[in-house]
PyMOL Python script that loads the backbone (N, CA, C, O; Angstrom):
from pymol import cmd

cmd.read_pdbstr("""\
ATOM      1  N   MET A   1     -13.074  14.434 -35.923  1.00  0.00           N
ATOM      2  CA  MET A   1     -12.715  13.082 -35.526  1.00  0.00           C
ATOM      3  C   MET A   1     -11.721  12.527 -36.535  1.00  0.00           C
ATOM      4  O   MET A   1     -11.990  12.468 -37.735  1.00  0.00           O
ATOM      5  N   SER A   2     -10.578  12.127 -36.023  1.00  0.00           N
ATOM      6  CA  SER A   2      -9.555  11.513 -36.851  1.00  0.00           C
ATOM      7  C   SER A   2      -9.421  10.057 -36.410  1.00  0.00           C
ATOM      8  O   SER A   2      -8.994   9.776 -35.290  1.00  0.00           O
ATOM      9  N   LEU A   3      -9.782   9.148 -37.288  1.00  0.00           N
ATOM     10  CA  LEU A   3      -9.768   7.730 -36.929  1.00  0.00           C
ATOM     11  C   LEU A   3      -8.432   7.088 -37.267  1.00  0.00           C
ATOM     12  O   LEU A   3      -7.851   7.325 -38.326  1.00  0.00           O
ATOM     13  N   LEU A   4      -7.965   6.266 -36.334  1.00  0.00           N
ATOM     14  CA  LEU A   4      -6.687   5.569 -36.466  1.00  0.00           C
ATOM     15  C   LEU A   4      -6.904   4.064 -36.493  1.00  0.00           C
ATOM     16  O   LEU A   4      -7.874   3.553 -35.932  1.00  0.00           O
ATOM     17  N   THR A   5      -5.995   3.367 -37.146  1.00  0.00           N
ATOM     18  CA  THR A   5      -6.016   1.912 -37.064  1.00  0.00           C
ATOM     19  C   THR A   5      -5.546   1.513 -35.667  1.00  0.00           C
ATOM     20  O   THR A   5      -5.045   2.348 -34.915  1.00  0.00           O
ATOM     21  N   ARG A   6      -5.705   0.264 -35.328  1.00  0.00           N
ATOM     22  CA  ARG A   6      -5.247  -0.222 -34.021  1.00  0.00           C
ATOM     23  C   ARG A   6      -3.750  -0.018 -33.871  1.00  0.00           C
ATOM     24  O   ARG A   6      -3.283   0.369 -32.800  1.00  0.00           O
ATOM     25  N   GLN A   7      -2.986  -0.273 -34.937  1.00  0.00           N
ATOM     26  CA  GLN A   7      -1.528  -0.097 -34.888  1.00  0.00           C
ATOM     27  C   GLN A   7      -1.162   1.371 -34.709  1.00  0.00           C
ATOM     28  O   GLN A   7      -0.268   1.691 -33.926  1.00  0.00           O
ATOM     29  N   GLU A   8      -1.838   2.268 -35.421  1.00  0.00           N
ATOM     30  CA  GLU A   8      -1.564   3.696 -35.276  1.00  0.00           C
ATOM     31  C   GLU A   8      -1.889   4.175 -33.863  1.00  0.00           C
ATOM     32  O   GLU A   8      -1.164   4.991 -33.293  1.00  0.00           O
ATOM     33  N   ALA A   9      -2.982   3.663 -33.306  1.00  0.00           N
ATOM     34  CA  ALA A   9      -3.350   4.015 -31.933  1.00  0.00           C
ATOM     35  C   ALA A   9      -2.296   3.502 -30.954  1.00  0.00           C
ATOM     36  O   ALA A   9      -1.929   4.204 -30.012  1.00  0.00           O
ATOM     37  N   ALA A  10      -1.812   2.286 -31.170  1.00  0.00           N
ATOM     38  CA  ALA A  10      -0.767   1.721 -30.316  1.00  0.00           C
ATOM     39  C   ALA A  10       0.499   2.571 -30.397  1.00  0.00           C
ATOM     40  O   ALA A  10       1.143   2.835 -29.382  1.00  0.00           O
ATOM     41  N   ASP A  11       0.846   2.993 -31.596  1.00  0.00           N
ATOM     42  CA  ASP A  11       2.026   3.844 -31.777  1.00  0.00           C
ATOM     43  C   ASP A  11       1.852   5.181 -31.062  1.00  0.00           C
ATOM     44  O   ASP A  11       2.785   5.687 -30.439  1.00  0.00           O
ATOM     45  N   MET A  12       0.656   5.747 -31.157  1.00  0.00           N
ATOM     46  CA  MET A  12       0.379   7.038 -30.512  1.00  0.00           C
ATOM     47  C   MET A  12       0.499   6.936 -28.993  1.00  0.00           C
ATOM     48  O   MET A  12       0.946   7.874 -28.332  1.00  0.00           O
ATOM     49  N   MET A  13       0.094   5.787 -28.447  1.00  0.00           N
ATOM     50  CA  MET A  13       0.136   5.593 -26.999  1.00  0.00           C
ATOM     51  C   MET A  13       1.444   4.944 -26.547  1.00  0.00           C
ATOM     52  O   MET A  13       1.695   4.812 -25.349  1.00  0.00           O
ATOM     53  N   ASP A  14       2.272   4.540 -27.507  1.00  0.00           N
ATOM     54  CA  ASP A  14       3.542   3.869 -27.238  1.00  0.00           C
ATOM     55  C   ASP A  14       3.339   2.606 -26.404  1.00  0.00           C
ATOM     56  O   ASP A  14       4.020   2.377 -25.405  1.00  0.00           O
ATOM     57  N   VAL A  15       2.380   1.796 -26.848  1.00  0.00           N
ATOM     58  CA  VAL A  15       2.072   0.522 -26.198  1.00  0.00           C
ATOM     59  C   VAL A  15       1.954  -0.558 -27.275  1.00  0.00           C
ATOM     60  O   VAL A  15       1.789  -0.238 -28.452  1.00  0.00           O
ATOM     61  N   PRO A  16       2.035  -1.825 -26.888  1.00  0.00           N
ATOM     62  CA  PRO A  16       1.812  -2.902 -27.862  1.00  0.00           C
ATOM     63  C   PRO A  16       0.342  -2.917 -28.324  1.00  0.00           C
ATOM     64  O   PRO A  16      -0.548  -2.467 -27.602  1.00  0.00           O
ATOM     65  N   ILE A  17       0.112  -3.425 -29.500  1.00  0.00           N
ATOM     66  CA  ILE A  17      -1.240  -3.471 -30.060  1.00  0.00           C
ATOM     67  C   ILE A  17      -2.179  -4.310 -29.182  1.00  0.00           C
ATOM     68  O   ILE A  17      -3.388  -4.078 -29.168  1.00  0.00           O
ATOM     69  N   THR A  18      -1.628  -5.274 -28.459  1.00  0.00           N
ATOM     70  CA  THR A  18      -2.464  -6.087 -27.569  1.00  0.00           C
ATOM     71  C   THR A  18      -3.083  -5.237 -26.459  1.00  0.00           C
ATOM     72  O   THR A  18      -4.171  -5.545 -25.975  1.00  0.00           O
ATOM     73  N   TRP A  19      -2.391  -4.170 -26.057  1.00  0.00           N
ATOM     74  CA  TRP A  19      -2.947  -3.263 -25.050  1.00  0.00           C
ATOM     75  C   TRP A  19      -4.148  -2.516 -25.623  1.00  0.00           C
ATOM     76  O   TRP A  19      -5.147  -2.314 -24.933  1.00  0.00           O
ATOM     77  N   VAL A  20      -4.045  -2.109 -26.885  1.00  0.00           N
ATOM     78  CA  VAL A  20      -5.169  -1.422 -27.537  1.00  0.00           C
ATOM     79  C   VAL A  20      -6.360  -2.366 -27.594  1.00  0.00           C
ATOM     80  O   VAL A  20      -7.490  -1.962 -27.319  1.00  0.00           O
ATOM     81  N   ASP A  21      -6.111  -3.625 -27.952  1.00  0.00           N
ATOM     82  CA  ASP A  21      -7.186  -4.617 -27.998  1.00  0.00           C
ATOM     83  C   ASP A  21      -7.842  -4.775 -26.626  1.00  0.00           C
ATOM     84  O   ASP A  21      -9.065  -4.870 -26.523  1.00  0.00           O
ATOM     85  N   ALA A  22      -7.019  -4.803 -25.575  1.00  0.00           N
ATOM     86  CA  ALA A  22      -7.558  -4.929 -24.215  1.00  0.00           C
ATOM     87  C   ALA A  22      -8.372  -3.691 -23.834  1.00  0.00           C
ATOM     88  O   ALA A  22      -9.419  -3.808 -23.198  1.00  0.00           O
ATOM     89  N   MET A  23      -7.897  -2.518 -24.218  1.00  0.00           N
ATOM     90  CA  MET A  23      -8.624  -1.279 -23.911  1.00  0.00           C
ATOM     91  C   MET A  23      -9.976  -1.247 -24.626  1.00  0.00           C
ATOM     92  O   MET A  23     -10.962  -0.745 -24.087  1.00  0.00           O
ATOM     93  N   LEU A  24     -10.007  -1.780 -25.828  1.00  0.00           N
ATOM     94  CA  LEU A  24     -11.268  -1.881 -26.566  1.00  0.00           C
ATOM     95  C   LEU A  24     -12.190  -2.893 -25.895  1.00  0.00           C
ATOM     96  O   LEU A  24     -13.389  -2.654 -25.752  1.00  0.00           O
ATOM     97  N   GLU A  25     -11.623  -4.017 -25.488  1.00  0.00           N
ATOM     98  CA  GLU A  25     -12.391  -5.086 -24.846  1.00  0.00           C
ATOM     99  C   GLU A  25     -13.036  -4.618 -23.542  1.00  0.00           C
ATOM    100  O   GLU A  25     -14.192  -4.941 -23.267  1.00  0.00           O
ATOM    101  N   PHE A  26     -12.285  -3.856 -22.740  1.00  0.00           N
ATOM    102  CA  PHE A  26     -12.789  -3.404 -21.446  1.00  0.00           C
ATOM    103  C   PHE A  26     -13.536  -2.080 -21.509  1.00  0.00           C
ATOM    104  O   PHE A  26     -13.993  -1.577 -20.483  1.00  0.00           O
ATOM    105  N   GLY A  27     -13.665  -1.511 -22.702  1.00  0.00           N
ATOM    106  CA  GLY A  27     -14.435  -0.283 -22.862  1.00  0.00           C
ATOM    107  C   GLY A  27     -13.691   0.999 -22.545  1.00  0.00           C
ATOM    108  O   GLY A  27     -14.309   2.058 -22.435  1.00  0.00           O
ATOM    109  N   SER A  28     -12.372   0.925 -22.395  1.00  0.00           N
ATOM    110  CA  SER A  28     -11.588   2.137 -22.151  1.00  0.00           C
ATOM    111  C   SER A  28     -11.493   2.999 -23.398  1.00  0.00           C
ATOM    112  O   SER A  28     -11.319   4.215 -23.311  1.00  0.00           O
ATOM    113  N   LEU A  29     -11.607   2.370 -24.551  1.00  0.00           N
ATOM    114  CA  LEU A  29     -11.637   3.067 -25.833  1.00  0.00           C
ATOM    115  C   LEU A  29     -12.869   2.610 -26.604  1.00  0.00           C
ATOM    116  O   LEU A  29     -13.301   1.462 -26.501  1.00  0.00           O
ATOM    117  N   GLU A  30     -13.423   3.538 -27.379  1.00  0.00           N
ATOM    118  CA  GLU A  30     -14.600   3.215 -28.191  1.00  0.00           C
ATOM    119  C   GLU A  30     -14.158   2.698 -29.557  1.00  0.00           C
ATOM    120  O   GLU A  30     -13.259   3.249 -30.191  1.00  0.00           O
ATOM    121  N   ARG A  31     -14.809   1.639 -29.983  1.00  0.00           N
ATOM    122  CA  ARG A  31     -14.515   1.005 -31.271  1.00  0.00           C
ATOM    123  C   ARG A  31     -15.381   1.648 -32.358  1.00  0.00           C
ATOM    124  O   ARG A  31     -16.586   1.833 -32.187  1.00  0.00           O
ATOM    125  N   HIS A  32     -14.735   1.983 -33.480  1.00  0.00           N
ATOM    126  CA  HIS A  32     -15.444   2.490 -34.657  1.00  0.00           C
ATOM    127  C   HIS A  32     -15.149   1.522 -35.798  1.00  0.00           C
ATOM    128  O   HIS A  32     -14.045   0.986 -35.904  1.00  0.00           O
ATOM    129  N   GLU A  33     -16.133   1.310 -36.636  1.00  0.00           N
ATOM    130  CA  GLU A  33     -15.941   0.373 -37.745  1.00  0.00           C
ATOM    131  C   GLU A  33     -15.620   1.130 -39.023  1.00  0.00           C
ATOM    132  O   GLU A  33     -16.339   2.048 -39.417  1.00  0.00           O
ATOM    133  N   GLY A  34     -14.520   0.726 -39.667  1.00  0.00           N
ATOM    134  CA  GLY A  34     -14.122   1.326 -40.936  1.00  0.00           C
ATOM    135  C   GLY A  34     -14.933   0.770 -42.093  1.00  0.00           C
ATOM    136  O   GLY A  34     -15.726  -0.155 -41.916  1.00  0.00           O
ATOM    137  N   LEU A  35     -14.737   1.331 -43.272  1.00  0.00           N
ATOM    138  CA  LEU A  35     -15.489   0.916 -44.461  1.00  0.00           C
ATOM    139  C   LEU A  35     -15.282  -0.552 -44.807  1.00  0.00           C
ATOM    140  O   LEU A  35     -16.194  -1.218 -45.295  1.00  0.00           O
ATOM    141  N   ASN A  36     -14.075  -1.051 -44.549  1.00  0.00           N
ATOM    142  CA  ASN A  36     -13.793  -2.456 -44.871  1.00  0.00           C
ATOM    143  C   ASN A  36     -13.968  -3.362 -43.660  1.00  0.00           C
ATOM    144  O   ASN A  36     -13.534  -4.513 -43.684  1.00  0.00           O
ATOM    145  N   GLY A  37     -14.601  -2.858 -42.595  1.00  0.00           N
ATOM    146  CA  GLY A  37     -14.869  -3.661 -41.412  1.00  0.00           C
ATOM    147  C   GLY A  37     -13.776  -3.655 -40.360  1.00  0.00           C
ATOM    148  O   GLY A  37     -13.916  -4.280 -39.308  1.00  0.00           O
ATOM    149  N   GLU A  38     -12.679  -2.946 -40.642  1.00  0.00           N
ATOM    150  CA  GLU A  38     -11.592  -2.920 -39.653  1.00  0.00           C
ATOM    151  C   GLU A  38     -11.951  -2.023 -38.472  1.00  0.00           C
ATOM    152  O   GLU A  38     -12.760  -1.103 -38.589  1.00  0.00           O
ATOM    153  N   THR A  39     -11.338  -2.311 -37.352  1.00  0.00           N
ATOM    154  CA  THR A  39     -11.553  -1.540 -36.129  1.00  0.00           C
ATOM    155  C   THR A  39     -10.719  -0.269 -36.168  1.00  0.00           C
ATOM    156  O   THR A  39      -9.520  -0.308 -36.441  1.00  0.00           O
ATOM    157  N   LEU A  40     -11.363   0.854 -35.892  1.00  0.00           N
ATOM    158  CA  LEU A  40     -10.687   2.143 -35.860  1.00  0.00           C
ATOM    159  C   LEU A  40     -10.916   2.794 -34.499  1.00  0.00           C
ATOM    160  O   LEU A  40     -11.910   2.517 -33.827  1.00  0.00           O
ATOM    161  N   ILE A  41      -9.990   3.656 -34.102  1.00  0.00           N
ATOM    162  CA  ILE A  41     -10.062   4.348 -32.819  1.00  0.00           C
ATOM    163  C   ILE A  41      -9.911   5.839 -33.068  1.00  0.00           C
ATOM    164  O   ILE A  41      -9.099   6.261 -33.892  1.00  0.00           O
ATOM    165  N   ASP A  42     -10.703   6.640 -32.349  1.00  0.00           N
ATOM    166  CA  ASP A  42     -10.680   8.089 -32.491  1.00  0.00           C
ATOM    167  C   ASP A  42      -9.437   8.660 -31.805  1.00  0.00           C
ATOM    168  O   ASP A  42      -9.252   8.471 -30.603  1.00  0.00           O
ATOM    169  N   ALA A  43      -8.591   9.353 -32.557  1.00  0.00           N
ATOM    170  CA  ALA A  43      -7.377   9.954 -32.000  1.00  0.00           C
ATOM    171  C   ALA A  43      -7.717  10.993 -30.937  1.00  0.00           C
ATOM    172  O   ALA A  43      -7.003  11.119 -29.942  1.00  0.00           O
ATOM    173  N   ASP A  44      -8.801  11.737 -31.138  1.00  0.00           N
ATOM    174  CA  ASP A  44      -9.204  12.756 -30.157  1.00  0.00           C
ATOM    175  C   ASP A  44      -9.535  12.124 -28.813  1.00  0.00           C
ATOM    176  O   ASP A  44      -9.242  12.700 -27.765  1.00  0.00           O
ATOM    177  N   GLU A  45     -10.150  10.931 -28.841  1.00  0.00           N
ATOM    178  CA  GLU A  45     -10.480  10.232 -27.596  1.00  0.00           C
ATOM    179  C   GLU A  45      -9.194   9.870 -26.838  1.00  0.00           C
ATOM    180  O   GLU A  45      -9.130   9.996 -25.615  1.00  0.00           O
ATOM    181  N   ILE A  46      -8.184   9.426 -27.571  1.00  0.00           N
ATOM    182  CA  ILE A  46      -6.900   9.083 -26.954  1.00  0.00           C
ATOM    183  C   ILE A  46      -6.299  10.317 -26.288  1.00  0.00           C
ATOM    184  O   ILE A  46      -5.788  10.240 -25.171  1.00  0.00           O
ATOM    185  N   LEU A  47      -6.362  11.452 -26.977  1.00  0.00           N
ATOM    186  CA  LEU A  47      -5.804  12.689 -26.424  1.00  0.00           C
ATOM    187  C   LEU A  47      -6.614  13.184 -25.234  1.00  0.00           C
ATOM    188  O   LEU A  47      -6.043  13.600 -24.225  1.00  0.00           O
ATOM    189  N   GLU A  48      -7.958  13.141 -25.345  1.00  0.00           N
ATOM    190  CA  GLU A  48      -8.827  13.615 -24.266  1.00  0.00           C
ATOM    191  C   GLU A  48      -8.641  12.797 -22.990  1.00  0.00           C
ATOM    192  O   GLU A  48      -8.671  13.341 -21.886  1.00  0.00           O
ATOM    193  N   LYS A  49      -8.451  11.498 -23.146  1.00  0.00           N
ATOM    194  CA  LYS A  49      -8.284  10.629 -21.982  1.00  0.00           C
ATOM    195  C   LYS A  49      -6.826  10.579 -21.518  1.00  0.00           C
ATOM    196  O   LYS A  49      -6.485   9.851 -20.585  1.00  0.00           O
ATOM    197  N   ARG A  50      -5.986  11.351 -22.172  1.00  0.00           N
ATOM    198  CA  ARG A  50      -4.560  11.441 -21.841  1.00  0.00           C
ATOM    199  C   ARG A  50      -3.847  10.093 -21.920  1.00  0.00           C
ATOM    200  O   ARG A  50      -2.964   9.791 -21.116  1.00  0.00           O
ATOM    201  N   PHE A  51      -4.248   9.294 -22.903  1.00  0.00           N
ATOM    202  CA  PHE A  51      -3.606   8.010 -23.130  1.00  0.00           C
ATOM    203  C   PHE A  51      -2.376   8.144 -24.030  1.00  0.00           C
ATOM    204  O   PHE A  51      -1.558   7.227 -24.108  1.00  0.00           O
ATOM    205  N   ALA A  52      -2.247   9.287 -24.710  1.00  0.00           N
ATOM    206  CA  ALA A  52      -1.133   9.467 -25.636  1.00  0.00           C
ATOM    207  C   ALA A  52       0.186   9.533 -24.876  1.00  0.00           C
ATOM    208  O   ALA A  52       0.264  10.113 -23.793  1.00  0.00           O
ATOM    209  N   ALA A  53       1.207   8.939 -25.450  1.00  0.00           N
ATOM    210  CA  ALA A  53       2.541   8.973 -24.832  1.00  0.00           C
ATOM    211  C   ALA A  53       3.062  10.407 -24.884  1.00  0.00           C
ATOM    212  O   ALA A  53       2.875  11.100 -25.884  1.00  0.00           O
ATOM    213  N   PRO A  54       3.713  10.852 -23.816  1.00  0.00           N
ATOM    214  CA  PRO A  54       4.263  12.205 -23.823  1.00  0.00           C
ATOM    215  C   PRO A  54       5.380  12.331 -24.845  1.00  0.00           C
ATOM    216  O   PRO A  54       6.174  11.413 -25.048  1.00  0.00           O
ATOM    217  N   ARG A  55       5.416  13.468 -25.468  1.00  0.00           N
ATOM    218  CA  ARG A  55       6.473  13.747 -26.444  1.00  0.00           C
ATOM    219  C   ARG A  55       7.610  14.446 -25.719  1.00  0.00           C
ATOM    220  O   ARG A  55       7.450  15.561 -25.221  1.00  0.00           O
ATOM    221  N   LEU A  56       8.734  13.800 -25.665  1.00  0.00           N
ATOM    222  CA  LEU A  56       9.886  14.382 -24.996  1.00  0.00           C
ATOM    223  C   LEU A  56      10.812  14.997 -26.038  1.00  0.00           C
ATOM    224  O   LEU A  56      11.117  14.386 -27.062  1.00  0.00           O
ATOM    225  N   GLU A  57      11.248  16.209 -25.755  1.00  0.00           N
ATOM    226  CA  GLU A  57      12.182  16.867 -26.644  1.00  0.00           C
ATOM    227  C   GLU A  57      13.463  17.140 -25.884  1.00  0.00           C
ATOM    228  O   GLU A  57      13.447  17.780 -24.833  1.00  0.00           O
ATOM    229  N   ALA A  58      14.539  16.667 -26.401  1.00  0.00           N
ATOM    230  CA  ALA A  58      15.836  16.884 -25.771  1.00  0.00           C
ATOM    231  C   ALA A  58      16.441  18.181 -26.295  1.00  0.00           C
ATOM    232  O   ALA A  58      16.335  18.501 -27.479  1.00  0.00           O
ATOM    233  N   ALA A  59      17.065  18.907 -25.405  1.00  0.00           N
ATOM    234  CA  ALA A  59      17.742  20.135 -25.812  1.00  0.00           C
ATOM    235  C   ALA A  59      18.964  19.778 -26.652  1.00  0.00           C
ATOM    236  O   ALA A  59      19.634  18.775 -26.406  1.00  0.00           O
ATOM    237  N   SER A  60      19.239  20.618 -27.647  1.00  0.00           N
ATOM    238  CA  SER A  60      20.419  20.368 -28.466  1.00  0.00           C
ATOM    239  C   SER A  60      21.671  20.718 -27.666  1.00  0.00           C
ATOM    240  O   SER A  60      21.612  21.472 -26.695  1.00  0.00           O
ATOM    241  N   LEU A  61      22.774  20.173 -28.079  1.00  0.00           N
ATOM    242  CA  LEU A  61      24.040  20.453 -27.422  1.00  0.00           C
ATOM    243  C   LEU A  61      24.364  21.945 -27.492  1.00  0.00           C
ATOM    244  O   LEU A  61      24.870  22.520 -26.528  1.00  0.00           O
ATOM    245  N   ALA A  62      24.072  22.566 -28.628  1.00  0.00           N
ATOM    246  CA  ALA A  62      24.327  24.000 -28.789  1.00  0.00           C
ATOM    247  C   ALA A  62      23.496  24.809 -27.795  1.00  0.00           C
ATOM    248  O   ALA A  62      23.979  25.795 -27.239  1.00  0.00           O
ATOM    249  N   HIS A  63      22.262  24.400 -27.573  1.00  0.00           N
ATOM    250  CA  HIS A  63      21.406  25.102 -26.623  1.00  0.00           C
ATOM    251  C   HIS A  63      21.937  24.946 -25.200  1.00  0.00           C
ATOM    252  O   HIS A  63      21.972  25.915 -24.441  1.00  0.00           O
ATOM    253  N   VAL A  64      22.344  23.749 -24.840  1.00  0.00           N
ATOM    254  CA  VAL A  64      22.895  23.507 -23.504  1.00  0.00           C
ATOM    255  C   VAL A  64      24.149  24.342 -23.298  1.00  0.00           C
ATOM    256  O   VAL A  64      24.318  24.962 -22.248  1.00  0.00           O
ATOM    257  N   ARG A  65      25.030  24.361 -24.295  1.00  0.00           N
ATOM    258  CA  ARG A  65      26.262  25.169 -24.180  1.00  0.00           C
ATOM    259  C   ARG A  65      25.929  26.650 -24.027  1.00  0.00           C
ATOM    260  O   ARG A  65      26.558  27.352 -23.236  1.00  0.00           O
ATOM    261  N   SER A  66      24.953  27.115 -24.773  1.00  0.00           N
ATOM    262  CA  SER A  66      24.534  28.515 -24.685  1.00  0.00           C
ATOM    263  C   SER A  66      24.006  28.841 -23.288  1.00  0.00           C
ATOM    264  O   SER A  66      24.337  29.887 -22.730  1.00  0.00           O
ATOM    265  N   MET A  67      23.195  27.959 -22.728  1.00  0.00           N
ATOM    266  CA  MET A  67      22.656  28.184 -21.381  1.00  0.00           C
ATOM    267  C   MET A  67      23.768  28.157 -20.335  1.00  0.00           C
ATOM    268  O   MET A  67      23.769  28.978 -19.418  1.00  0.00           O
ATOM    269  N   LEU A  68      24.707  27.234 -20.459  1.00  0.00           N
ATOM    270  CA  LEU A  68      25.826  27.168 -19.526  1.00  0.00           C
ATOM    271  C   LEU A  68      26.670  28.442 -19.592  1.00  0.00           C
ATOM    272  O   LEU A  68      27.126  28.952 -18.568  1.00  0.00           O
ATOM    273  N   LYS A  69      26.870  28.947 -20.812  1.00  0.00           N
ATOM    274  CA  LYS A  69      27.638  30.182 -20.988  1.00  0.00           C
ATOM    275  C   LYS A  69      26.929  31.350 -20.315  1.00  0.00           C
ATOM    276  O   LYS A  69      27.570  32.158 -19.643  1.00  0.00           O
ATOM    277  N   LYS A  70      25.613  31.446 -20.487  1.00  0.00           N
ATOM    278  CA  LYS A  70      24.840  32.523 -19.864  1.00  0.00           C
ATOM    279  C   LYS A  70      24.919  32.461 -18.344  1.00  0.00           C
ATOM    280  O   LYS A  70      24.899  33.490 -17.668  1.00  0.00           O
ATOM    281  N   LEU A  71      25.009  31.247 -17.814  1.00  0.00           N
ATOM    282  CA  LEU A  71      25.088  31.072 -16.367  1.00  0.00           C
ATOM    283  C   LEU A  71      26.524  31.154 -15.849  1.00  0.00           C
ATOM    284  O   LEU A  71      26.756  31.086 -14.642  1.00  0.00           O
ATOM    285  N   GLY A  72      27.474  31.298 -16.750  1.00  0.00           N
ATOM    286  CA  GLY A  72      28.871  31.366 -16.357  1.00  0.00           C
ATOM    287  C   GLY A  72      29.438  30.034 -15.938  1.00  0.00           C
ATOM    288  O   GLY A  72      30.413  29.976 -15.189  1.00  0.00           O
ATOM    289  N   LEU A  73      28.836  28.961 -16.416  1.00  0.00           N
ATOM    290  CA  LEU A  73      29.269  27.625 -16.025  1.00  0.00           C
ATOM    291  C   LEU A  73      29.938  26.868 -17.170  1.00  0.00           C
ATOM    292  O   LEU A  73      30.065  25.645 -17.132  1.00  0.00           O
ATOM    293  N   ASP A  74      30.359  27.606 -18.175  1.00  0.00           N
ATOM    294  CA  ASP A  74      30.937  26.940 -19.342  1.00  0.00           C
ATOM    295  C   ASP A  74      32.432  26.702 -19.218  1.00  0.00           C
ATOM    296  O   ASP A  74      33.034  26.110 -20.115  1.00  0.00           O
ATOM    297  N   GLY A  75      33.050  27.151 -18.119  1.00  0.00           N
ATOM    298  CA  GLY A  75      34.467  26.912 -17.902  1.00  0.00           C
ATOM    299  C   GLY A  75      35.369  27.949 -18.551  1.00  0.00           C
ATOM    300  O   GLY A  75      36.584  27.888 -18.360  1.00  0.00           O
ATOM    301  N   SER A  76      34.833  28.897 -19.308  1.00  0.00           N
ATOM    302  CA  SER A  76      35.676  29.891 -19.979  1.00  0.00           C
ATOM    303  C   SER A  76      36.237  30.926 -19.031  1.00  0.00           C
ATOM    304  O   SER A  76      37.235  31.573 -19.350  1.00  0.00           O
ATOM    305  N   SER A  77      35.612  31.103 -17.854  1.00  0.00           N
ATOM    306  CA  SER A  77      36.101  32.115 -16.923  1.00  0.00           C
ATOM    307  C   SER A  77      36.776  31.491 -15.698  1.00  0.00           C
ATOM    308  O   SER A  77      36.978  32.153 -14.680  1.00  0.00           O
ATOM    309  N   ALA A  78      37.116  30.221 -15.816  1.00  0.00           N
ATOM    310  CA  ALA A  78      37.758  29.531 -14.686  1.00  0.00           C
ATOM    311  C   ALA A  78      39.188  30.042 -14.514  1.00  0.00           C
ATOM    312  O   ALA A  78      39.936  30.186 -15.481  1.00  0.00           O
ATOM    313  N   SER A  79      39.544  30.308 -13.273  1.00  0.00           N
ATOM    314  CA  SER A  79      40.910  30.757 -12.990  1.00  0.00           C
ATOM    315  C   SER A  79      41.759  29.554 -12.591  1.00  0.00           C
ATOM    316  O   SER A  79      41.294  28.641 -11.908  1.00  0.00           O
ATOM    317  N   VAL A  80      43.006  29.575 -13.031  1.00  0.00           N
ATOM    318  CA  VAL A  80      43.900  28.454 -12.748  1.00  0.00           C
ATOM    319  C   VAL A  80      45.023  28.889 -11.862  1.00  0.00           C
ATOM    320  O   VAL A  80      45.882  28.079 -11.513  1.00  0.00           O
TER     321      VAL A  80
END
""", "prot")
cmd.dss("prot")
cmd.show_as("cartoon", "prot")
cmd.util.cbc("prot")
cmd.orient("prot")
């Protein structure tokens, strides 16, 4: 169990912190109490419930050029 602050949980889900508060209020997320009394949220719970924002990875320009070349769409074999 990896516990996150409300802000860290909001960042993980890519939502405003007020959404995390609402999810806690309505029971969509379980509240854990930290040593200093702060509210913590289990990162595993966020992942299990698929609340985490998807991580998008963009292809590099070099990779795109390489794929276009392999497909013969890079313009190097165009006849004029």
